[in-house]
C-alpha positions, 0 to 999 in steps of 0.5 A, a space after each residue: 447749502 446745495 453748492 456746499 453739497 455739490 462740492 463735497 458729495 463723493 458717493 451720494 450715500 445717505 450717511 454722507 448726506 447726513 454728515 454734510 447736512 450736520 456739518 453745514 448747519 453745525 448741528 448734531 441732530 437733523 431735527 433742527 433742520 426744516 423738512 423742506 431743506 432736508 427734502 431739497 438735499 435728497 432731491 439735489 443728490 439725485 438731481 430730480 425735483 420734489 415732484 419726481 421724487 414723489 413719483 419715484 416713491 409712490 409708483 414703486 411698490 418695493 420702495 413703498 413697502 420699505 418706507 412703510 415698514 421703517 416709517 412706523 419706527 419713526 412714528 413710534 419714536 416721535 410719539 414716545 418723544 412727545 410723551 417725554 419717553 426716551 427711546 434707544 435705537 438699536 437698528 441693524 439686522 438684529 431682532 431688537 429695534 428699540 429699548 424703552 425703559 429697559 424693555 427691548 422691542 421689535 417693531 412690525 407692520 402688518 402684512 396686507 395679505 391675510 389681514 382684516 379688520 379683526 386680525 393682523 398678520 405679522 412676519 418675524 423671519 429674518 430678511 437676510 441669510 437663509 431664504 426658507 425653512 427648507 434651506 435652514 431653520 435659521 430662516 426663522 427668528 429664535 425665541 431666545 434672541 427675540 425682543 421682549 415684546 413684538 410691537 405690531 402696528 394695527 392702524 394709524 387712524 385710529 392709532 392702534 398697536 399691539 404688544 405681544 410678549 415673546 413668550 406668547 409668540 406662536 412657534 413653528 411646528 417642527 421646533 418650538 425654539 423658533 417663532 412662526 412666520 407669518 402668524 395671525 394675531 386675532 384682535 377680538 381675542 386679544 383686545 386687551 393688548 391694544 395700546 397697552 403702553 403701561 407695559 413700557 411704564 407709560 400711564 398716559 399716552 397722548 397723540 397730537 390731534 394733527 399728527 395723523 390728520 392732515 391735508 395730503 394735497 398741501 404736503 411736499 410729497 402729496 402722492 406718497 403722504 396720501 398713500 402712506 397716511 403719514 406727513 412728509 416730515 415722517 417720510 423724509 426723516 425715515 429716509 434720512 436715518 443711517 440705520 435705514 440706509 437700505 431705503 436710500 442706498 439700495 432702493 431709492 437710488 436704484 430706481 432713480 437711475 431708471 427714472 433719470 434715464 426715462 426723463 432723458 428720453 422724455 425730454 427728447 420726445 422718445 416713446 418708452 414701452 413695456 419690454 413685453 411689446 418685444 415679444 421675447 422670453 423673460 420680458 421682466 428681466 428688462 426695464 423698458 423698450 424703445 422703437 429703433 428708427 433703423 429697423 422699426 424693431 423694439 429693443 429691450 434695455 436693462 438699466 444699471 448703476 455702478 457698484 463700489 465693490 471693485 470701482 477705483 478712482 485712479 486718474 486715467 486708470 480709474 475703474 468702474 464695476 457694473 453689477 450685471 446680475 439679479 439681486 436674488 438667487 444663486 450663481 448657477 444655470 438653473 432656469 428660474 433660480 439663477 442670479 445670472 442674466 441670460 445673454 438674450 435677456 436684453 439687447 442693451 445695457 444702460 449704465 446710469 452713473 449717479 451725479 456724485 460718482 460722475 463728478 468724481 470720475 470726471 475729476 480723475 480723467 479731466 481734472 474737473 467734473 460737473 454734478 450731473 447724471 451720465 448715461 452709457 449704452 452697451 450692446 449686449 454682445 459687448 458685455 463679458 460672458 460668465 466663464 462657466 455658463 457661457 450662455 449667461 452674463 458675468 456677474 460684474 463687468 469691470 471696465 476702465 472709465 476712459 474706455 467706456 466713453 465711446 458708449 456714452 449717450 449723446 445727441 446722435 444716439 438719442 436720434 436713433 429712437 422713435 
């Protein structure tokens, strides 16, 4: 199976991995494939071990938050299936996640801040578009567009969810057409709404005794399963979902690039430091620091991958697009709200090319390619500046693949660091 993936993976995106698994095992559903096999496919795509994959997820709060939210959807689907109930998955960025017996549902996990044993806090605002009420009321979800019920997770053990009719969702003070976010749900005052599955036409809702009771030390992802309180199969199936593509394509793969680079450094006995040791401004804009053997000074590094936006496979004229901007903000020169990096934010840019991309680019340039990570180190002064804000870097660095080979990290480069 792994050789099959190696020969056919071109982007390493989750939809491609799903399609290839289905093709290899001649199935229309991943449910027939073992968790061990599916996890092996994910790890192979990133060229890391299951232990490294476990660390990647469990040690990144952003990844954990994303998986935690979507894992509730997997749990909900699985439990309804066990109870013989058909679920229609809507997915996407709509205000409806699921439809059960003709009733539309929006599934939410509680916000930790403000939640307690007697109350839970849920957020209902949109994750894309306007970033605040000040920017636009469309930051909030409209009542008329929302699902029939908000299904909010309270806890897995014991398993408790609340069903809140959209008519009873609190509204923002300035416009009753929009739902307040975040809002507090008092469990004591609304105890009758806990596990009220009769709303969905389910008279008897049963949970297998081993669904939430398991030994995390015996799981394939022990750290992640212990932290989330969910089995490995739930976590893997949550990632291997096309509707949850952001978990893999925009989150896990991004962190994997830095992880793979760190393992390269570790395997060469190079010490990695927090960027703050360099004593420079905006240390949070760098991913790590290394000590130079040349001048005994700390150098700061930002790790990036390539984006498909302007990347082109075309023989010796193949182009790579490196997105050298932050994930949020605006294109301006504002000191705190700009997406653009200052030229002084880091000393070097590390380009980590995913194994699938590296294989395809090497095939274009050399006629064949190995499925492995490639790393390049660009001095900050070699990067193109923004055409208006010359003190900042351009949003995208568009370069020929053949031209960046002089920046490729090799043994000589590795010997420059302590």
